[in-house]
C-alpha positions as CSV (number, residue, x, y, z in Angstrom):
1,M,13.2,47.3,-5.0
2,T,14.9,50.1,-3.1
3,S,17.8,52.2,-4.5
4,E,20.6,54.1,-2.7
5,V,23.4,56.2,-4.0
6,V,26.7,56.4,-2.2
7,I,29.1,59.2,-3.3
8,D,32.8,59.1,-2.2
9,V,34.4,62.5,-2.8
10,Q,38.2,62.4,-2.6
11,Q,40.8,65.1,-3.3
12,N,41.6,63.8,-6.8
13,E,38.6,61.8,-7.8
14,I,34.8,61.3,-7.3
15,S,33.4,57.8,-7.1
16,I,29.6,57.0,-7.3
17,A,28.0,53.7,-6.4
18,L,24.3,52.8,-7.1
19,L,23.0,50.1,-4.8
20,E,19.7,48.2,-5.6
21,D,18.6,46.2,-2.5
22,K,22.1,46.7,-1.1
23,N,23.7,45.1,-4.2
24,L,26.2,47.2,-6.2
25,V,24.8,47.6,-9.8
26,E,26.5,50.7,-11.1
27,Y,29.9,52.2,-10.3
28,Q,31.6,55.3,-11.8
29,T,34.8,56.9,-10.9
30,E,36.6,59.8,-12.6
31,P,39.3,62.4,-11.8
32,R,38.0,65.7,-10.5
33,S,40.2,67.4,-13.1
34,A,38.6,65.5,-16.1
35,S,38.1,68.1,-18.8
36,F,36.1,66.0,-21.4
37,S,32.7,64.5,-20.9
38,V,29.7,63.6,-22.9
39,G,27.4,66.6,-23.5
40,N,30.1,69.3,-23.5
41,I,29.8,71.8,-26.4
42,Y,32.7,73.5,-28.1
43,V,33.2,76.1,-30.8
44,A,36.1,74.3,-32.6
45,K,38.1,74.3,-35.8
46,V,38.1,71.7,-38.6
47,K,41.6,70.3,-38.8
48,K,41.5,67.8,-41.7
49,I,38.9,66.7,-44.3
50,M,38.8,62.9,-44.9
51,A,36.9,62.6,-48.2
52,G,37.3,58.8,-48.3
53,L,35.6,58.5,-44.9
54,N,33.2,61.3,-45.7
55,A,34.2,62.7,-42.3
56,S,36.5,65.3,-40.8
57,F,38.8,65.6,-37.8
58,V,38.1,68.5,-35.5
59,D,40.3,70.2,-32.9
60,V,38.5,70.5,-29.6
61,G,41.6,70.8,-27.4
62,S,42.0,67.0,-26.9
63,S,45.4,65.2,-27.3
64,R,43.7,63.5,-30.2
65,D,41.6,65.2,-32.8
66,A,37.8,64.5,-32.5
67,F,35.9,62.6,-35.3
68,L,32.9,64.2,-37.0
69,H,31.1,62.2,-39.7
70,Y,29.0,63.9,-42.4
71,L,25.9,62.1,-41.1
72,D,26.5,63.6,-37.6
73,L,26.4,67.2,-39.0
74,G,22.6,67.0,-38.6
75,N,19.8,68.2,-40.8
76,Q,20.1,71.8,-39.5
77,F,23.9,72.2,-40.0
78,S,23.4,75.0,-42.6
79,S,21.2,77.0,-40.1
80,Y,23.8,76.6,-37.4
81,E,26.6,77.7,-39.8
82,K,24.8,80.8,-40.8
83,Y,23.8,81.7,-37.2
84,L,27.4,81.2,-36.0
85,K,28.6,83.7,-38.6
86,Q,26.0,86.2,-37.5
87,V,27.0,85.8,-33.8
88,A,30.7,86.2,-34.6
89,S,30.2,89.2,-36.8
90,D,29.2,91.5,-33.9
91,R,31.0,91.2,-30.6
92,K,28.9,93.8,-28.8
93,K,25.3,92.9,-29.6
94,L,24.1,89.3,-29.7
95,Y,22.0,88.4,-32.8
96,P,18.6,87.3,-31.4
97,F,18.0,83.5,-31.9
98,A,14.3,84.1,-32.5
99,K,15.2,86.0,-35.7
100,A,17.6,83.3,-36.9
101,Q,16.7,81.9,-40.3
102,K,16.1,78.2,-40.7
103,L,17.7,77.0,-44.0
104,P,16.8,73.8,-45.9
105,D,17.9,70.5,-44.4
106,L,21.3,69.1,-45.3
107,K,21.3,66.4,-48.0
108,K,21.7,62.9,-46.5
109,D,23.7,61.8,-49.5
110,G,26.0,64.8,-49.5
111,S,29.8,65.1,-49.2
112,V,31.8,66.4,-46.3
113,A,34.3,67.9,-48.8
114,N,31.5,70.1,-50.2
115,T,30.2,71.1,-46.8
116,L,33.2,71.8,-44.6
117,Q,36.5,73.5,-45.2
118,K,39.8,73.3,-43.3
119,D,40.0,75.9,-40.4
120,Q,36.2,76.4,-40.5
121,E,34.6,77.1,-37.2
122,V,31.9,74.7,-36.1
123,L,29.7,74.3,-33.1
124,V,30.0,70.7,-31.9
125,Q,29.0,68.5,-28.9
126,I,30.8,65.4,-27.6
127,V,28.7,62.2,-27.8
128,K,31.4,59.7,-27.0
129,E,34.5,60.1,-24.9
130,P,38.0,59.2,-26.1
131,I,38.3,55.4,-26.0
132,N,41.7,53.7,-26.3
133,T,43.4,55.2,-29.4
134,K,40.3,57.0,-30.6
135,G,39.6,60.6,-30.0
136,P,36.1,62.0,-29.0
137,R,33.2,61.4,-31.3
138,L,31.2,64.6,-32.2
139,T,27.8,65.7,-33.4
140,A,26.8,69.1,-34.8
141,E,23.2,68.5,-33.8
142,L,23.2,70.1,-30.4
143,S,20.9,69.2,-27.5
144,F,20.5,70.2,-23.8
145,A,19.3,67.4,-21.6
146,G,17.2,68.0,-18.5
147,R,15.3,65.5,-16.3
148,Y,12.0,65.8,-18.1
149,L,12.9,67.5,-21.4
150,V,15.7,67.7,-24.0
151,L,16.0,71.0,-25.8
152,V,17.1,70.9,-29.5
153,P,18.0,74.3,-31.1
154,F,16.8,74.7,-34.7
155,G,14.5,71.7,-34.1
156,D,11.0,72.1,-35.5
157,K,8.9,69.5,-33.7
158,V,7.9,68.1,-30.3
159,S,8.7,64.4,-29.9
160,V,7.3,62.3,-27.0
161,S,9.1,59.2,-25.6
162,S,7.7,56.0,-27.1
163,K,7.8,54.4,-23.6
164,I,4.8,56.6,-22.6
165,K,2.1,54.2,-23.8
166,S,-1.1,56.2,-23.1
167,S,-2.2,58.0,-26.3
168,E,-4.1,60.6,-24.2
169,E,-1.0,61.4,-22.1
170,R,1.2,61.6,-25.2
171,A,-1.2,64.1,-26.8
172,R,-1.5,66.1,-23.6
173,L,2.3,66.5,-23.3
174,K,2.8,67.3,-27.0
175,Q,0.1,70.0,-26.9
176,L,1.4,71.4,-23.6
177,I,5.0,71.7,-24.9
178,Q,3.9,73.1,-28.2
179,S,2.2,75.9,-26.3
180,I,5.2,77.0,-24.2
181,K,8.2,76.3,-26.4
182,P,9.9,79.3,-28.1
183,R,10.4,79.8,-31.8
184,N,13.3,77.9,-33.5
185,F,13.5,75.2,-30.9
186,G,12.5,71.5,-30.8
187,V,11.8,69.5,-27.7
188,I,12.0,65.8,-26.8
189,V,9.8,64.8,-23.9
190,R,11.4,62.1,-21.7
191,T,9.6,59.2,-20.2
192,V,9.8,60.6,-16.6
193,A,7.7,63.6,-17.7
194,E,4.6,61.4,-17.7
195,G,1.9,63.0,-15.5
196,K,3.9,66.1,-14.8
197,R,2.2,69.5,-14.5
198,V,2.8,72.4,-16.9
199,A,4.6,74.5,-14.2
200,E,7.3,71.8,-13.7
201,L,7.9,71.4,-17.4
202,D,7.9,75.1,-18.0
203,T,10.5,75.7,-15.2
204,E,12.9,73.1,-16.7
205,L,12.4,74.5,-20.2
206,K,13.4,77.9,-19.0
207,I,16.5,76.4,-17.3
208,L,17.5,74.7,-20.6
209,L,16.9,77.9,-22.6
210,K,19.2,79.8,-20.3
211,R,22.0,77.2,-20.8
212,W,21.7,77.7,-24.6
213,E,21.7,81.5,-24.3
214,E,24.8,81.4,-22.0
215,A,26.6,79.1,-24.5
216,I,25.9,81.4,-27.5
217,A,26.9,84.5,-25.4
218,K,30.3,82.7,-24.7
219,V,30.7,82.1,-28.5
220,Q,30.1,85.8,-29.2
221,K,32.5,87.1,-26.5
222,T,35.5,84.8,-27.0
223,T,37.9,84.6,-29.9
224,K,40.0,81.6,-28.7
225,R,39.4,78.5,-30.7
226,P,38.8,75.7,-29.7
227,Q,36.7,77.0,-26.8
228,L,34.5,75.2,-24.3
229,V,31.1,77.1,-24.4
230,Y,28.9,74.7,-22.4
231,E,30.0,72.2,-19.8
232,E,27.8,69.3,-18.9
233,E,26.7,69.2,-15.2
234,S,29.0,67.6,-12.8
235,R,29.2,63.8,-13.0
236,V,27.3,63.4,-9.8
237,V,24.4,65.6,-10.9
238,A,24.3,64.2,-14.4
239,L,24.1,60.6,-13.0
240,L,21.3,61.7,-10.7
241,R,19.5,63.4,-13.5
242,D,19.4,60.2,-15.5
243,L,18.8,57.8,-12.7
244,F,16.7,59.6,-10.1
245,N,13.5,57.8,-9.3
246,P,11.0,57.9,-6.5
247,S,12.3,54.6,-5.1
248,Y,15.5,56.2,-3.9
249,E,15.7,55.9,-0.1
250,N,18.9,57.7,0.5
251,I,21.7,59.6,-1.2
252,Y,24.8,59.6,0.9
253,V,27.8,62.0,0.3
254,N,30.9,62.7,2.3
255,D,31.7,66.2,1.1
256,E,29.8,69.3,2.2
257,S,30.1,71.2,-1.1
258,V,29.0,68.3,-3.2
259,Y,26.2,67.6,-0.7
260,Q,24.9,71.1,-1.1
261,E,25.1,70.8,-4.9
262,I,23.1,67.6,-4.9
263,K,20.6,69.0,-2.4
264,D,20.0,72.1,-4.6
265,Y,19.5,69.9,-7.6
266,V,17.0,67.5,-5.8
267,T,15.2,70.6,-4.4
268,L,14.8,71.8,-8.0
269,I,13.5,68.5,-9.5
270,A,11.7,66.8,-6.6
271,P,11.3,69.1,-3.6
272,E,9.4,66.5,-1.6
273,K,12.5,64.1,-1.8
274,V,15.1,66.6,-0.6
275,G,15.2,64.8,2.8
276,I,16.9,61.7,1.3
277,V,20.1,63.7,0.6
278,K,22.3,63.0,3.6
279,L,25.8,64.2,4.6
280,Y,28.0,61.3,5.8
281,T,30.3,62.3,8.7
282,G,31.5,59.0,10.1
283,N,35.1,58.1,10.7
284,V,35.0,54.8,8.7
285,P,35.4,55.5,4.9
286,I,32.0,55.9,3.3
287,F,32.4,53.0,0.9
288,D,33.6,50.7,3.7
289,N,30.6,51.7,5.9
290,F,28.1,50.8,3.1
291,N,29.8,47.6,2.1
292,V,30.7,49.0,-1.3
293,T,34.5,48.4,-1.1
294,R,34.0,44.7,-0.5
295,Q,31.6,44.4,-3.4
296,I,34.0,46.3,-5.8
297,K,36.8,43.9,-4.9
298,S,34.6,40.9,-5.4
299,S,32.9,42.1,-8.6
300,F,35.9,43.4,-10.7
301,G,38.9,41.6,-12.1
302,K,39.2,38.8,-14.6
303,T,37.4,36.2,-12.5
304,V,34.0,36.8,-10.9
305,N,32.4,34.3,-8.6
306,Y,28.7,33.9,-8.3
307,K,26.3,31.1,-7.0
308,H,27.5,27.8,-5.6
309,G,31.1,28.0,-6.8
310,A,30.4,28.9,-10.5
311,Y,32.3,31.8,-12.0
312,L,32.7,34.0,-15.0
313,I,35.9,34.8,-16.9
314,I,35.7,38.3,-18.4
315,E,38.4,39.5,-20.8
316,H,38.5,42.6,-22.9
317,T,40.1,42.6,-26.4
318,E,40.5,45.4,-28.8
319,A,37.4,44.4,-30.8
320,M,35.1,43.0,-28.1
321,H,34.5,41.6,-24.6
322,V,34.6,37.9,-24.2
323,V,32.8,36.1,-21.3
324,D,33.3,32.4,-20.4
325,V,30.8,30.7,-18.1
326,N,32.3,28.0,-15.8
327,S,30.5,25.7,-13.4
328,G,33.6,25.5,-11.1
329,T,33.3,23.3,-8.1
330,R,29.5,23.0,-8.5
331,T,28.1,19.5,-8.1
332,K,25.4,18.1,-10.4
333,A,21.8,19.0,-9.7
334,E,19.1,16.3,-9.3
335,K,18.1,16.7,-12.9
336,G,21.5,15.7,-14.1
337,Q,24.0,17.4,-16.4
338,E,21.3,19.3,-18.4
339,G,19.6,20.6,-15.3
340,N,22.9,21.6,-13.8
341,A,24.0,23.4,-17.0
342,L,20.7,25.3,-17.1
343,E,21.0,26.4,-13.4
344,V,24.6,27.6,-13.9
345,N,23.7,29.5,-17.1
346,L,20.7,31.2,-15.5
347,G,22.9,32.3,-12.6
348,A,25.4,33.5,-15.2
349,A,22.7,35.5,-17.0
350,D,21.8,37.3,-13.7
351,E,25.4,38.1,-12.9
352,L,26.3,39.1,-16.4
353,A,23.5,41.7,-16.7
354,R,24.8,43.2,-13.4
355,Q,28.4,43.2,-14.7
356,L,27.5,45.0,-18.0
357,R,26.0,47.9,-16.0
358,L,28.6,47.8,-13.3
359,R,31.6,47.9,-15.7
360,D,29.7,49.9,-18.3
361,M,30.9,47.4,-20.9
362,G,30.0,48.4,-24.5
363,G,30.4,47.4,-28.1
364,I,30.2,43.7,-28.9
365,I,30.0,41.1,-26.0
366,I,30.3,37.4,-26.8
367,V,29.2,35.0,-24.0
368,D,30.2,31.3,-24.1
369,F,27.5,29.6,-22.0
370,I,27.7,25.9,-21.0
371,D,26.2,23.8,-23.8
372,M,22.6,22.8,-23.4
373,N,20.8,20.2,-25.6
374,L,17.2,21.2,-25.1
375,A,15.8,24.0,-27.2
376,E,13.4,25.1,-24.5
377,D,16.3,25.5,-22.1
378,R,18.1,27.7,-24.6
379,Q,15.0,29.8,-25.1
380,L,14.5,30.1,-21.3
381,L,18.1,31.4,-21.0
382,Y,17.5,34.0,-23.7
383,E,14.3,35.2,-22.1
384,R,16.1,35.5,-18.7
385,M,18.8,37.6,-20.2
386,C,16.4,39.9,-22.0
387,K,14.4,40.3,-18.7
388,N,17.6,41.1,-16.7
389,M,18.7,43.7,-19.3
390,Q,15.4,45.7,-19.0
391,K,16.9,47.7,-16.1
392,D,19.8,48.7,-18.3
393,R,19.5,52.4,-19.5
394,A,22.1,51.9,-22.3
395,R,20.7,50.8,-25.7
396,H,21.4,47.2,-26.3
397,N,20.5,44.2,-28.6
398,I,20.6,40.5,-27.6
399,L,20.6,37.6,-30.0
400,P,19.4,34.1,-29.1
401,L,22.1,31.4,-28.6
402,S,23.9,30.3,-31.7
403,K,24.3,26.6,-32.5
404,F,27.7,26.8,-30.8
405,G,26.2,28.0,-27.6
406,L,27.3,31.6,-27.9
407,M,25.2,34.6,-27.1
408,Q,25.9,37.9,-28.9
409,I,25.1,41.2,-27.2
410,T,25.7,44.7,-28.4
411,R,25.5,47.5,-25.9
412,Q,25.8,51.3,-26.4
413,R,29.4,52.4,-25.7
414,V,29.7,56.1,-24.6
415,R,32.8,56.0,-22.4
416,P,35.6,53.5,-21.8
417,A,34.6,50.4,-19.8
418,M,35.2,50.6,-16.1
419,D,38.3,48.5,-15.3
420,V,39.1,48.4,-11.6
421,N,42.3,46.6,-10.7
422,V,41.5,44.7,-7.5
423,D,44.9,42.8,-7.3
424,E,47.2,43.8,-4.4
425,E,50.9,43.8,-4.1
426,C,52.3,40.6,-2.6
427,P,53.7,41.4,0.9
428,T,56.3,38.6,0.4
429,C,57.9,39.8,-2.8
430,F,57.0,43.5,-2.4
431,G,55.3,44.0,-5.7
432,S,57.0,41.7,-8.2
433,G,53.9,39.5,-7.9
434,K,50.2,40.1,-7.3
435,I,47.7,38.5,-5.0
436,K,43.9,38.4,-5.0
437,S,42.0,40.8,-2.8
438,S,42.9,39.9,0.8
439,I,39.6,41.2,2.2
440,L,37.8,38.3,0.4
441,F,40.1,35.5,1.8
442,T,37.9,34.5,4.7
443,E,34.8,34.3,2.4
444,Q,36.9,32.0,0.2
445,L,37.7,29.8,3.2
446,E,34.1,29.6,4.2
447,R,33.1,28.4,0.8
448,K,35.8,25.6,1.1
449,I,34.4,24.7,4.6
450,H,30.9,24.5,3.2
451,N,31.9,22.2,0.4
452,L,34.0,20.1,2.8
453,V,31.2,19.6,5.4
454,C,28.0,19.8,3.3
455,K,29.1,18.2,0.0
456,I,32.0,15.9,0.8
457,G,30.8,15.0,4.2
458,I,34.0,15.6,6.3
459,K,32.8,16.9,9.6
460,T,36.1,17.1,11.5
461,F,39.1,18.8,9.9
462,Y,42.1,21.1,10.7
463,L,42.6,24.3,8.7
464,H,46.2,25.5,8.7
465,V,46.6,29.3,8.0
466,H,49.2,32.0,8.6
467,P,49.3,33.1,12.3
468,Y,48.1,36.6,11.5
469,V,45.1,35.1,9.6
470,A,44.5,32.7,12.5
471,A,44.5,35.6,15.0
472,Y,41.9,37.5,12.8
473,I,39.6,34.4,12.6
474,N,39.8,33.9,16.4
475,Q,39.4,37.5,17.5
476,G,36.3,39.0,19.1
477,F,33.6,37.8,21.5
478,V,31.7,36.0,18.7
479,S,34.7,35.2,16.5
480,L,34.6,34.0,12.9
481,K,35.8,30.7,14.2
482,R,32.8,30.5,16.6
483,K,30.4,31.4,13.8
484,W,31.8,28.6,11.7
485,Q,31.5,26.1,14.5
486,L,27.9,27.1,15.2
487,H,27.0,26.7,11.5
488,Y,29.2,23.7,10.5
489,G,29.8,21.9,13.9
490,L,32.6,21.7,16.5
491,G,34.8,19.7,14.2
492,V,36.2,23.0,12.7
493,H,39.7,23.6,14.1
494,I,41.9,26.5,13.2
495,I,45.7,25.9,13.4
496,P,48.3,28.8,13.1
497,S,51.1,27.6,10.9
498,Q,54.3,29.6,10.3
499,K,55.1,27.8,7.1
500,M,51.9,29.3,5.5
501,G,52.1,32.5,3.4
502,F,49.6,35.3,4.2
503,L,46.9,33.9,1.9
504,Q,47.9,30.3,1.9
505,Y,45.9,27.5,3.5
506,E,45.8,23.7,3.9
507,F,43.0,21.4,5.1
508,Y,43.8,18.2,7.0
509,D,41.4,15.4,8.1
510,S,41.2,13.8,11.5
511,K,44.0,11.4,10.4
512,K,46.3,14.4,9.5
513,Q,46.0,13.5,5.8
514,L,46.1,16.5,3.4
515,I,42.8,17.3,1.7
516,D,43.3,19.1,-1.6
517,M,40.6,21.9,-1.7
518,R,42.2,24.0,-4.4
519,E,39.9,25.1,-7.3
520,E,40.7,25.2,-11.0
521,I,41.1,29.0,-11.0
522,E,43.7,28.8,-8.2
523,T,45.9,26.3,-10.0
524,K,46.0,28.2,-13.4
């Protein structure tokens, strides 16, 4: 499997697409002016104590106060609290962190009312962005993430990722980090550190230490509260930090400054791969050139088509995401209804795993698969879903199908689910109605032609479309019409009809009788 990253930098927003074997699997877009992101650290003020929730609301400068639960204060909150007072007490000379005293761990069954006070200053980090009506979610247990290591101030141990299976390698990494980490810091060794040399790990550890020192220096020098003291790397670099792997073939970006930023980062973490970072200078929009726009328009929205006419209906409620699997126009397989249901469900499992990553759907996801009678088929579907989700970086849990044919999935939610509106303004009513993505119209027509010729057996027919659409189908030396005729036979005829709307169509047989090729999702 090969991976490519395509980055579209516009004046107001940055969009990032991850392609695996040319298929869009992850997509992020955010305003360039976005001020809140996961990983940012603030010195903030406690706004309100909620004893009933054993939590507090903290002002970090957001329109909604952030939420800090007692259990998110972390074991070393008392140590942070004391060190913060020592730093704030002297604006000229920074109190050395190596001399900071580690106090006893915070009690797990304690009360927030006995730990925090209104207007108290706290050092906090965002772990979840604002979602719907909820403000950011905070933790007081700070961490600085790098590609290979995670630095934890006031930590006292070295932890190695459980995904590194070799006991010898785990012991090597643990001993190595123990020998180079400074006092009063803990370190988490990430999976990608496996096999790395001490020089690479030491370089990154020094970078992470510098970030901590700069954050504390900012706390000391500023009196404004709340105050951002550490900003997570740009979205582009943060995504690459978590996703970067040796299988990347190319990273394309259409902005010179962002290109240089990415190139510098790749030079730091993988100098031998710096050549894969490429500046795109073509006249065609970068997403159009790499077929990302078409995939976005076909992959988002309420209805998502996949193999052989089957489709998913995806809806988002306040409490959960609900997915319905439909066989659509699909005909029965040779094995009958049970075999057909299994094939549709397995295809749905493939597409759903992609959709969860693509839309970054989190929380509770309920999937209504087509009913299957055989227990071995239900088990096969469950195993297929688990295998597909192995590529997903977000923490998740999948339960086998219930007796009602429902699958329950929970997936880590860090930021709002990606919701891209792919509907377009209707050119007839100028916006009072919506139409589906026009760029996908000819693909929809080809599916109809395939069903008509290959499944129904009608070889000669007349397709009536709007004159503009007919002109598009007939244009070029090897036109779309010619391709259809080469594939489906010379019985394919395209007729311009002025009575048709832009995205309307009608099929007629050789006797000029109307053939109804509309699908269920078109008549709703």
